[in-house]
C-alpha positions as CSV (number, residue, x, y, z in Angstrom):
1,P,19.2,3.7,10.7
2,R,18.9,6.5,8.3
3,R,17.6,4.0,5.5
4,G,14.9,2.9,7.9
5,L,13.8,6.4,8.6
6,E,13.7,7.2,4.8
7,A,11.7,4.0,4.2
8,F,9.2,4.9,6.9
9,A,8.7,8.4,5.8
10,A,8.1,7.2,2.2
11,A,5.6,4.6,3.4
12,A,3.7,7.1,5.6
13,G,3.9,9.7,2.7
14,L,2.2,7.3,0.4
15,M,-0.3,6.3,3.0
16,F,-1.5,9.9,3.6
17,L,-1.3,10.5,-0.2
18,A,-3.7,7.6,-0.8
19,I,-6.1,9.0,2.0
20,G,-5.9,12.4,0.4
21,F,-6.8,11.3,-3.0
22,G,-9.4,9.0,-1.7
23,A,-11.1,11.8,0.4
24,T,-11.7,13.7,-2.9
25,A,-13.3,10.8,-4.7
26,F,-16.5,10.4,-2.7
27,G,-18.8,13.0,-1.1
28,K,-18.5,15.0,2.1
29,R,-19.0,12.0,4.5
30,F,-16.2,10.0,3.0
31,R,-14.0,13.3,3.2
32,L,-14.9,13.7,6.8
33,Y,-14.1,10.1,7.5
34,S,-10.8,10.4,5.8
35,I,-9.9,13.5,7.7
36,A,-10.8,11.8,11.0
37,S,-8.6,8.8,10.0
38,I,-5.7,11.2,9.3
39,V,-6.2,12.8,12.6
40,V,-6.1,9.5,14.4
41,L,-3.0,8.3,12.5
42,L,-1.1,11.4,13.4
43,A,-2.1,11.2,17.2
44,F,-1.2,7.6,17.5
45,G,1.8,8.0,15.2
46,G,2.9,10.8,17.5
47,L,2.5,8.5,20.6
48,T,4.6,5.9,18.9
49,F,7.3,8.5,18.0
50,L,7.5,9.6,21.6
51,E,8.1,6.1,22.8
52,A,10.7,5.3,20.1
53,P,13.8,6.6,22.0
54,R,13.0,4.2,24.8
55,L,13.2,1.2,22.3
56,Q,16.7,2.3,21.4
57,T,17.9,2.2,25.0
58,N,16.2,-1.1,25.7
59,L,13.7,0.5,28.2
60,P,10.2,-0.9,28.5
61,T,7.7,0.4,26.1
62,P,4.5,-1.5,27.1
63,W,2.1,0.8,25.0
64,I,3.9,1.1,21.7
65,G,2.6,-2.1,20.3
66,L,-1.0,-0.9,21.1
67,W,-0.3,2.5,19.4
68,E,1.2,0.7,16.2
69,R,-1.7,-1.7,16.0
70,I,-4.3,1.2,16.3
71,N,-2.4,2.9,13.4
72,I,-2.5,0.0,11.1
73,S,-6.1,-1.0,12.0
74,V,-7.2,2.6,11.2
75,F,-5.5,2.6,7.9
76,L,-6.8,-0.9,7.0
77,L,-10.3,0.1,7.9
78,W,-9.9,3.2,5.7
79,V,-8.9,0.8,2.9
80,V,-11.9,-1.4,3.4
81,M,-14.2,1.7,3.4
82,L,-12.7,2.7,0.2
83,A,-13.2,-0.6,-1.4
84,T,-16.8,-0.6,-0.2
85,M,-17.5,2.9,-1.8
86,L,-15.9,1.7,-5.0
87,W,-17.9,-1.5,-4.9
88,R,-21.3,0.5,-4.2
89,T,-20.7,2.9,-7.1
90,G,-19.7,0.2,-9.5
91,S,-17.1,2.5,-11.1
92,A,-14.4,0.0,-11.7
93,H,-16.9,-2.7,-12.8
94,E,-18.5,-0.4,-15.4
95,E,-15.1,0.7,-16.7
96,I,-14.0,-2.9,-17.2
97,A,-17.4,-3.8,-18.9
98,E,-17.0,-1.0,-21.3
99,G,-13.6,-2.3,-22.4
100,G,-11.6,0.2,-20.5
101,T,-8.4,-0.5,-18.8
102,S,-8.0,-0.2,-15.0
């Protein structure tokens, strides 16, 4: 059980780190979107955390699947938005065209 908790903490930490770095890369609107994403992730992560003890005791947790799906959807949508921002700016394409490594 402890290894699972450590793996979860590491994955969540990397996810928030990625959003944090991404938030600084593109203007104010993307930063606000990133902050809103973090708030939603923390809110629904908290709801998942509150229901977790019921899983251990085999009690019904009808909403936990929804909370988890909202979390992964918010993160994946953030990744799509980041990719869109990178594509629109052409940053990665220009660097490759100039012979840089990325």
